DSSP file (Angstrom, degrees, kcal/mol; ACC not computed):
  #  RESIDUE AA STRUCTURE BP1 BP2  ACC     N-H-->O    O-->H-N    N-H-->O    O-->H-N    TCO  KAPPA ALPHA  PHI   PSI    X-CA   Y-CA   Z-CA
    1    1 A M              0   0    0      0, 0.0     2,-0.1     0, 0.0     5,-0.0   0.000 360.0 360.0 360.0 123.7    0.0    0.0    0.0
    2    2 A S    >   -     0   0    0      1,-0.1     3,-0.8   106,-0.0     4,-0.1  -0.406 360.0-111.1 -80.4 164.4    1.5    3.3   -1.0
    3    3 A L  G >  S+     0   0    0      1,-0.2     3,-1.3     2,-0.2    -1,-0.1   0.843 120.3  58.3 -63.9 -31.9    1.0    6.4    1.1
    4    4 A A  G 3  S+     0   0    0      1,-0.3    -1,-0.2     3,-0.0     0, 0.0   0.730  94.9  66.7 -69.0 -20.6   -1.3    7.8   -1.7
    5    5 A A  G <  S+     0   0    0     -3,-0.8    -1,-0.3     2,-0.1    -2,-0.2   0.375  71.0 128.8 -82.5   4.8   -3.5    4.7   -1.3
    6    6 A L  S <  S-     0   0    0     -3,-1.3     2,-1.3     1,-0.1     3,-0.1  -0.292  70.8-112.7 -59.9 144.9   -4.7    5.7    2.2
    7    7 A D    >   -     0   0    0     86,-0.2     3,-1.9     1,-0.2    66,-0.2  -0.672  32.7-173.4 -82.8  96.3   -8.4    5.7    2.6
    8    8 A H  G >  S+     0   0    0     -2,-1.3     3,-1.2     1,-0.3    -1,-0.2   0.626  76.6  73.2 -69.6 -12.9   -9.1    9.4    3.1
    9    9 A D  G 3  S+     0   0    0      1,-0.2    -1,-0.3    -3,-0.1     4,-0.1   0.655  88.2  64.2 -71.2 -15.1  -12.7    8.7    3.8
   10   10 A R  G <  S+     0   0    0     -3,-1.9    63,-2.7     2,-0.1     2,-0.3   0.269  98.7  65.1 -92.4  11.9  -11.5    7.3    7.2
   11   11 A R  S <  S-     0   0    0     -3,-1.2    63,-0.1    61,-0.2     2,-0.1  -0.796  97.3 -86.8-121.8 167.8  -10.2   10.7    8.3
   12   12 A N        -     0   0    0     61,-0.5    -2,-0.1    -2,-0.3    -1,-0.0  -0.458  45.7-113.2 -64.2 150.6  -11.7   14.1    9.1
   13   13 A K  S    S+     0   0    0      1,-0.1    -1,-0.1    -2,-0.1    -3,-0.0   0.844  99.7   5.1 -59.3 -34.7  -12.0   16.1    5.9
   14   14 A Q  S    S-     0   0    0     61,-0.0    -1,-0.1     0, 0.0    61,-0.1  -0.966 104.4 -73.7-142.5 158.4   -9.5   18.5    7.3
   15   15 A P        -     0   0    0      0, 0.0     2,-0.6     0, 0.0    -2,-0.0  -0.239  40.6-154.2 -55.6 137.0   -7.4   18.4   10.4
   16   16 A R        -     0   0    0     59,-0.1     2,-0.1    46,-0.0    59,-0.1  -0.932  13.2-152.2-115.2 104.4   -9.4   19.2   13.5
   17   17 A T        -     0   0    0     -2,-0.6     2,-0.1     1,-0.1    61,-0.1  -0.416  20.3-105.7 -79.1 154.2   -7.1   20.6   16.2
   18   18 A L        -     0   0    0     -2,-0.1     2,-0.1    60,-0.1    -1,-0.1  -0.448  28.6-120.9 -73.1 146.8   -7.9   20.2   19.9
   19   19 A T     >  -     0   0    0     -2,-0.1     4,-2.5     1,-0.1     5,-0.2  -0.422  32.9-104.4 -75.1 165.3   -9.1   23.0   21.9
   20   20 A D  H  > S+     0   0    0      1,-0.2     4,-2.1     2,-0.2     5,-0.1   0.887 123.5  51.2 -59.4 -39.3   -7.0   24.1   24.9
   21   21 A A  H  > S+     0   0    0      2,-0.2     4,-1.5     1,-0.2    -1,-0.2   0.890 110.2  48.5 -67.4 -39.6   -9.5   22.4   27.3
   22   22 A E  H  > S+     0   0    0      2,-0.2     4,-0.7     1,-0.2    -2,-0.2   0.919 112.4  48.8 -65.5 -42.6   -9.4   19.1   25.3
   23   23 A R  H >X S+     0   0    0     -4,-2.5     4,-1.2     1,-0.2     3,-1.0   0.898 107.2  55.9 -64.5 -39.5   -5.6   19.1   25.2
   24   24 A E  H 3< S+     0   0    0     -4,-2.1     4,-0.5     1,-0.3     3,-0.4   0.866 101.1  57.7 -61.6 -37.1   -5.5   19.7   29.0
   25   25 A R  H 3< S+     0   0    0     -4,-1.5    -1,-0.3     1,-0.2    -2,-0.2   0.705 111.6  43.3 -67.5 -19.2   -7.7   16.6   29.6
   26   26 A L  H XX S+     0   0    0     -3,-1.0     3,-2.1    -4,-0.7     4,-0.7   0.638  87.5  91.1 -97.6 -17.6   -5.0   14.5   27.8
   27   27 A E  G >< S+     0   0    0     -4,-1.2     3,-1.1    -3,-0.4     4,-0.5   0.831  79.2  59.0 -50.5 -43.1   -1.9   16.0   29.3
   28   28 A E  G 34 S+     0   0    0     -4,-0.5    -1,-0.3     1,-0.2     3,-0.1   0.686 108.1  47.7 -65.8 -15.6   -1.6   13.6   32.3
   29   29 A Y  G X4 S+     0   0    0     -3,-2.1     3,-1.7     1,-0.1     4,-0.4   0.587  83.9  90.4 -99.0 -12.9   -1.4   10.6   29.9
   30   30 A I  G X< S+     0   0    0     -3,-1.1     3,-1.4    -4,-0.7    -2,-0.1   0.858  84.2  53.1 -59.1 -39.8    1.2   11.9   27.4
   31   31 A D  G 3  S+     0   0    0     -4,-0.5    -1,-0.3     1,-0.2    -2,-0.1   0.681 104.4  58.6 -68.3 -15.9    4.2   10.5   29.3
   32   32 A A  G <  S+     0   0    0     -3,-1.7    -1,-0.2    -4,-0.1    -2,-0.2   0.429  74.7 118.9 -94.8  -0.1    2.6    7.0   29.3
   33   33 A I    <   -     0   0    0     -3,-1.4     2,-0.5    -4,-0.4    18,-0.2  -0.487  56.6-145.4 -65.5 133.8    2.4    6.8   25.5
   34   34 A H  E     -A   50   0A   0     16,-2.5    16,-3.0    -2,-0.2     2,-0.5  -0.894   9.8-159.9-109.5 133.1    4.4    3.8   24.3
   35   35 A Y  E     -A   49   0A   0     -2,-0.5    14,-0.2    14,-0.2     3,-0.1  -0.936  13.6-139.2-110.7 127.8    6.3    3.7   21.1
   36   36 A S        -     0   0    0     12,-2.6     2,-0.1    -2,-0.5     3,-0.1  -0.273  29.9 -94.2 -74.0 167.4    7.4    0.4   19.5
   37   37 A S        -     0   0    0      1,-0.1    11,-0.3    10,-0.1     2,-0.2  -0.403  51.5 -96.8 -68.9 160.8   10.7   -0.2   17.9
   38   38 A R        -     0   0    0      9,-0.1     2,-0.3    -2,-0.1     9,-0.2  -0.580  42.7-179.5 -81.2 145.8   10.7    0.4   14.1
   39   39 A Y  E     -B   46   0A   0      7,-2.1     7,-4.0    -2,-0.2     2,-0.3  -0.916   7.7-166.6-137.7 164.4   10.3   -2.5   11.8
   40   40 A S  E     -B   45   0A   0     -2,-0.3     5,-0.2     5,-0.3     2,-0.2  -0.943  21.3-158.4-150.5 165.2   10.3   -2.6    8.0
   41   41 A D        -     0   0    0      3,-2.4    68,-0.0    -2,-0.3     5,-0.0  -0.474  61.4 -71.0-122.8-158.0    9.7   -4.3    4.7
   42   42 A D  S    S+     0   0    0     -2,-0.2     3,-0.1     1,-0.1    67,-0.0   0.700 129.3  25.3 -74.2 -17.4   11.2   -3.4    1.3
   43   43 A E  S    S+     0   0    0      1,-0.2    66,-2.2    65,-0.1     2,-0.3   0.753 119.6  31.5-115.8 -35.3    9.3   -0.2    1.0
   44   44 A F  E     - C   0 108A   0     64,-0.3    -3,-2.4    66,-0.0     2,-0.4  -0.886  55.9-139.1-129.7 153.5    8.3    1.2    4.4
   45   45 A E  E     -BC  40 107A   0     62,-2.9    62,-1.9    -2,-0.3     2,-0.3  -0.883  31.7-165.2-103.9 151.0    9.4    1.4    8.0
   46   46 A Y  E     +BC  39 106A   0     -7,-4.0    -7,-2.1    -2,-0.4     2,-0.3  -0.865  18.1 170.7-131.7 159.7    6.7    0.9   10.5
   47   47 A R  E     - C   0 105A   0     58,-1.8    58,-2.7    -2,-0.3     2,-0.4  -0.949  21.4-136.8-159.0 158.8    6.0    1.5   14.2
   48   48 A H  E     - C   0 104A   0    -11,-0.3   -12,-2.6    -2,-0.3     2,-0.5  -0.923   9.2-149.6-120.0 152.6    3.0    1.3   16.4
   49   49 A V  E     -AC  35 103A   0     54,-2.7    54,-3.0    -2,-0.4     2,-0.7  -0.978   6.9-153.4-122.2 124.8    2.0    3.7   19.1
   50   50 A Q  E     -AC  34 102A   0    -16,-3.0   -16,-2.5    -2,-0.5    52,-0.2  -0.878   8.6-158.5-105.1 115.6    0.1    2.5   22.1
   51   51 A L        -     0   0    0     50,-3.1     2,-0.1    -2,-0.7   -18,-0.1  -0.636  32.9 -98.5 -85.4 147.8   -2.1    5.1   23.8
   52   52 A P    >>  -     0   0    0      0, 0.0     4,-1.8     0, 0.0     3,-0.7  -0.460  32.2-126.2 -61.3 136.4   -3.1    4.6   27.5
   53   53 A K  H 3> S+     0   0    0      1,-0.3     4,-1.2     2,-0.2    -2,-0.0   0.848 110.0  53.1 -57.5 -37.2   -6.7    3.2   27.4
   54   54 A E  H 3> S+     0   0    0      1,-0.2     4,-0.5     2,-0.2    -1,-0.3   0.835 104.9  56.1 -68.0 -30.9   -7.9    5.9   29.8
   55   55 A M  H X> S+     0   0    0     -3,-0.7     3,-1.5     1,-0.2     4,-0.5   0.924 102.1  55.7 -64.5 -43.6   -6.5    8.6   27.4
   56   56 A V  H >< S+     0   0    0     -4,-1.8     3,-1.1     1,-0.3    -1,-0.2   0.851 100.3  59.5 -57.9 -35.9   -8.5    7.2   24.5
   57   57 A K  H 3< S+     0   0    0     -4,-1.2    -1,-0.3     1,-0.2    -2,-0.2   0.735 106.1  49.6 -66.0 -20.0  -11.7    7.6   26.6
   58   58 A R  H << S+     0   0    0     -3,-1.5    -1,-0.2    -4,-0.5    -2,-0.2   0.456  83.0 108.2 -99.4  -1.8  -10.9   11.4   26.8
   59   59 A I  S << S-     0   0    0     -3,-1.1     4,-0.1    -4,-0.5     5,-0.1  -0.573  85.5 -92.7 -74.7 137.1  -10.2   12.0   23.1
   60   60 A P    >   -     0   0    0      0, 0.0     3,-1.9     0, 0.0     4,-0.1  -0.138  30.0-122.0 -54.4 144.6  -13.0   14.0   21.5
   61   61 A K  G >  S+     0   0    0      1,-0.3     3,-2.0     2,-0.2    -2,-0.1   0.778 107.1  67.1 -59.9 -30.7  -15.8   11.9   19.8
   62   62 A D  G 3  S+     0   0    0      1,-0.3    -1,-0.3     3,-0.1   -46,-0.0   0.478  89.9  66.4 -75.2   2.5  -15.3   13.5   16.4
   63   63 A Y  G <  S+     0   0    0     -3,-1.9     9,-3.3    -4,-0.1     2,-0.3   0.460  93.4  82.4 -88.5  -5.1  -11.9   11.8   16.2
   64   64 A F  E <  S-E   71   0B   0     -3,-2.0     7,-0.3     7,-0.3     3,-0.1  -0.717  80.5-126.0-106.9 151.3  -13.7    8.4   16.2
   65   65 A D  E >>> -E   70   0B   0      5,-3.4     4,-3.1    -2,-0.3     3,-1.1  -0.853  20.6-155.3 -90.3 110.9  -15.3    6.4   13.3
   66   66 A P  T 345S+     0   0    0      0, 0.0    -1,-0.1     0, 0.0     5,-0.0   0.769  89.8  57.9 -63.0 -25.2  -18.8    5.8   14.6
   67   67 A S  T 345S+     0   0    0      1,-0.1    -2,-0.0     3,-0.1    -3,-0.0   0.772 122.1  23.6 -76.0 -24.0  -19.2    2.7   12.5
   68   68 A K  T <45S-     0   0    0     -3,-1.1    -1,-0.1     2,-0.2     3,-0.1   0.650  92.9-130.9-112.9 -22.4  -16.2    1.0   14.0
   69   69 A G  T  <5S+     0   0    0     -4,-3.1     2,-0.2     1,-0.3     3,-0.1   0.614  72.6 110.7  77.1  11.9  -15.8    2.6   17.4
   70   70 A T  E   <S-E   65   0B   0     -5,-0.6    -5,-3.4     1,-0.1    -1,-0.3  -0.687  79.6 -81.1-110.3 167.5  -12.1    3.2   16.7
   71   71 A L  E     -E   64   0B   0     29,-0.4    -7,-0.3    -7,-0.3    -1,-0.1  -0.344  46.2-118.9 -61.0 147.1  -10.1    6.3   16.0
   72   72 A K        -     0   0    0     -9,-3.3     2,-0.5     1,-0.1   -61,-0.2  -0.288  46.6 -78.5 -69.8 169.0  -10.3    7.7   12.5
   73   73 A L        -     0   0    0    -63,-2.7   -61,-0.5   -66,-0.2     2,-0.3  -0.671  60.8-135.1 -70.0 126.4   -7.0    7.9   10.6
   74   74 A L        -     0   0    0     -2,-0.5    18,-0.6   -63,-0.1     2,-0.1  -0.643   1.8-125.8 -95.0 141.9   -5.5   11.0   12.1
   75   75 A W     >  -     0   0    0     -2,-0.3     4,-2.4     1,-0.1     3,-0.5  -0.374  36.3-103.9 -69.4 158.5   -3.8   13.8   10.3
   76   76 A D  H  > S+     0   0    0      1,-0.2     4,-2.5     2,-0.2     5,-0.3   0.921 123.5  52.2 -49.5 -50.0   -0.3   14.8   11.4
   77   77 A E  H  > S+     0   0    0      1,-0.2     4,-1.6     2,-0.2    -1,-0.2   0.842 110.4  49.6 -60.2 -34.1   -1.7   17.8   13.2
   78   78 A E  H  > S+     0   0    0     -3,-0.5     4,-1.2     2,-0.2    -2,-0.2   0.957 112.5  42.7 -74.9 -50.1   -4.2   15.7   15.1
   79   79 A W  H  <>S+     0   0    0     -4,-2.4     5,-1.9     1,-0.2     4,-0.5   0.891 116.1  49.8 -66.5 -35.5   -1.9   12.9   16.3
   80   80 A R  H ><5S+     0   0    0     -4,-2.5     3,-1.4    -5,-0.3    -1,-0.2   0.902 106.6  56.6 -64.7 -38.2    0.7   15.4   17.3
   81   81 A G  H 3<5S+     0   0    0     -4,-1.6    -1,-0.2    -5,-0.3    -2,-0.2   0.757 100.0  58.8 -62.5 -26.0   -2.0   17.4   19.1
   82   82 A L  T 3<5S-     0   0    0     -4,-1.2    -1,-0.3    -3,-0.3    -2,-0.2   0.632 127.9 -98.7 -76.3 -14.5   -2.7   14.3   21.2
   83   83 A G  T < 5S+     0   0    0     -3,-1.4     2,-0.4    -4,-0.5    -3,-0.2   0.470  75.0 144.2 109.4   3.7    0.9   14.3   22.4
   84   84 A I      < -     0   0    0     -5,-1.9     2,-0.5   -35,-0.0    -1,-0.3  -0.648  31.9-162.5 -76.4 127.2    2.4   11.7   20.0
   85   85 A T        +     0   0    0     -2,-0.4     2,-0.3    -3,-0.1    -5,-0.0  -0.956  23.9 141.8-119.7 123.0    5.9   12.7   19.2
   86   86 A Q        -     0   0    0     -2,-0.5     3,-0.1     4,-0.1     4,-0.0  -0.966  50.6 -92.3-148.3 161.4    7.8   11.3   16.2
   87   87 A S    >   -     0   0    0     -2,-0.3     3,-0.8     1,-0.2    -1,-0.0  -0.151  62.9 -69.5 -68.7 173.8   10.2   12.6   13.6
   88   88 A L  T 3  S+     0   0    0      1,-0.2    -1,-0.2    23,-0.0    23,-0.1  -0.211 108.6  40.7 -67.3 153.4    8.8   13.9   10.3
   89   89 A G  T 3  S+     0   0    0      1,-0.3     2,-0.2    -3,-0.1    -1,-0.2   0.233  72.1 132.8 100.5 -11.9    7.3   11.7    7.6
   90   90 A W    <   -     0   0    0     -3,-0.8     2,-0.4    17,-0.1    -1,-0.3  -0.526  35.6-164.8 -75.4 139.2    5.2    9.3    9.7
   91   91 A V  E     -D  106   0A   0     15,-2.3    15,-1.8    -2,-0.2     2,-0.8  -0.987  22.2-128.6-125.8 131.6    1.6    8.7    8.5
   92   92 A H  E     +D  105   0A   0    -18,-0.6    13,-0.2    -2,-0.4     3,-0.1  -0.715  40.3 162.7 -78.2 110.6   -1.1    7.2   10.6
   93   93 A Y  E     +     0   0A   0     11,-1.8     2,-0.3    -2,-0.8   -86,-0.2   0.572  52.9   8.1-111.6 -12.5   -2.4    4.5    8.2
   94   94 A E  E     -D  104   0A   0     10,-1.3    10,-2.9   -22,-0.1     2,-0.4  -0.993  53.0-135.7-164.2 157.4   -4.4    2.0   10.4
   95   95 A V  E     -D  103   0A   0     -2,-0.3     2,-1.3     8,-0.2     8,-0.2  -0.971  31.5-122.0-116.7 136.8   -5.9    1.3   13.8
   96   96 A H    >   -     0   0    0      6,-2.2     3,-1.7    -2,-0.4     6,-0.4  -0.660  28.1-159.1 -79.2  96.1   -5.5   -2.1   15.2
   97   97 A E  T 3  S+     0   0    0     -2,-1.3    -1,-0.2     1,-0.3     4,-0.0   0.803  85.5  55.8 -55.3 -39.5   -9.2   -2.8   15.6
   98   98 A P  T 3  S+     0   0    0      0, 0.0    -1,-0.3     0, 0.0    -2,-0.1   0.827 125.0  26.8 -62.7 -25.5   -8.9   -5.6   18.2
   99   99 A E  S X  S-     0   0    0     -3,-1.7     3,-2.3     3,-0.1    -3,-0.4  -0.720  75.7-175.4-133.5  82.7   -7.0   -3.1   20.3
  100  100 A P  T 3  S+     0   0    0      0, 0.0   -29,-0.4     0, 0.0    -3,-0.1   0.511  76.9  70.4 -67.3  -3.7   -8.2    0.4   19.3
  101  101 A H  T 3  S+     0   0    0     -5,-0.1   -50,-3.1   -31,-0.1     2,-0.6   0.452  83.2  86.8 -87.8   0.9   -5.7    2.2   21.5
  102  102 A I  E <   -C   50   0A   0     -3,-2.3    -6,-2.2    -6,-0.4     2,-0.4  -0.898  63.4-164.8-105.1 120.2   -2.9    1.0   19.2
  103  103 A L  E     -CD  49  95A   0    -54,-3.0   -54,-2.7    -2,-0.6     2,-0.4  -0.871  10.0-142.5-106.2 135.1   -2.2    3.3   16.2
  104  104 A L  E     -CD  48  94A   0    -10,-2.9   -11,-1.8    -2,-0.4   -10,-1.3  -0.827  20.1-175.8-102.2 133.3   -0.2    2.0   13.2
  105  105 A F  E     +CD  47  92A   0    -58,-2.7   -58,-1.8    -2,-0.4     2,-0.3  -0.891   4.8 175.7-125.8 152.6    2.3    4.4   11.5
  106  106 A K  E     +CD  46  91A   0    -15,-1.8   -15,-2.3    -2,-0.3   -60,-0.2  -0.982   6.6 177.1-149.7 159.6    4.5    4.1    8.4
  107  107 A R  E     -C   45   0A   0    -62,-1.9   -62,-2.9    -2,-0.3   -17,-0.1  -0.965  44.2 -80.0-155.2 158.5    6.8    6.1    6.3
  108  108 A P  E >   -C   44   0A   0      0, 0.0     3,-1.2     0, 0.0   -64,-0.3  -0.275  55.4 -98.8 -59.1 142.8    9.0    5.4    3.3
  109  109 A I  T 3  S+     0   0    0    -66,-2.2   -69,-0.0     1,-0.3   -67,-0.0  -0.355 110.2  15.8 -58.5 142.1   12.4    3.8    4.1
  110  110 A N  T 3  S-     0   0    0      1,-0.2    -1,-0.3    -3,-0.1   -66,-0.0   0.833  90.5-169.6  60.5  35.0   15.2    6.4    4.1
  111  111 A Y    <   -     0   0    0     -3,-1.2    -1,-0.2    -4,-0.1   -23,-0.0  -0.307   7.1-166.8 -57.8 132.5   12.6    9.2    4.4
  112  112 A Q        -     0   0    0    -23,-0.0     3,-0.1     3,-0.0   -23,-0.0  -0.994  21.2-123.9-122.1 125.4   14.2   12.6    3.9
  113  113 A P        -     0   0    0      0, 0.0   -25,-0.0     0, 0.0     0, 0.0  -0.330  41.3 -89.3 -64.7 149.8   12.1   15.6    4.8
  114  114 A P        -     0   0    0      0, 0.0     2,-0.3     0, 0.0     0, 0.0  -0.288  45.2-112.9 -58.2 142.9   11.6   18.2    2.0
  115  115 A M        -     0   0    0     -3,-0.1     2,-0.5     1,-0.0    -3,-0.0  -0.600  24.0-139.7 -78.5 138.6   14.4   20.8    1.8
  116  116 A V        -     0   0    0     -2,-0.3     2,-0.2     2,-0.0    -1,-0.0  -0.880  16.9-128.2-101.6 126.6   13.3   24.3    2.7
  117  117 A A              0   0    0     -2,-0.5     0, 0.0     1,-0.1     0, 0.0  -0.473 360.0 360.0 -72.5 142.7   14.8   27.1    0.5
  118  118 A D              0   0    0     -2,-0.2    -1,-0.1     0, 0.0    -2,-0.0   0.439 360.0 360.0 -77.1 360.0   16.4   30.0    2.4
C-alpha cells in the first residue's frame, strides 16, 4: 500500500485541532504513550504507538469512526496534538481494531524531509 492509497474517507475532511481544554484533559497521559521499535519491509518502515486506554476515553468523539468505534485515521496535526511525538514523515495508516488504542504508522524507508529554501 502506497501512502497515496490511504483511505481518506476514514479521516476528518481536514485536520481538527484540539481546543486548549481538550488538550488539557489529555496532558496527564502523554508520558505514558508507548512507542514500538521500528520494523520494515522493502518499501516502508513501521511502528505502532500505544495510547493509554484511559487517554483514549478522553479523546473528542469526532476523532472516532462511529461505524467501528475506533479512532479515525488522524492527520499529522491531530496525532501530534494528542501528544504523540515522532520525527517527520510518519503517517497514521491504520488502527489495530482488536486493540483500538494502538495506532499504526509508516513512512518510506530512508525518508528525507523536503528541503526548505532559504
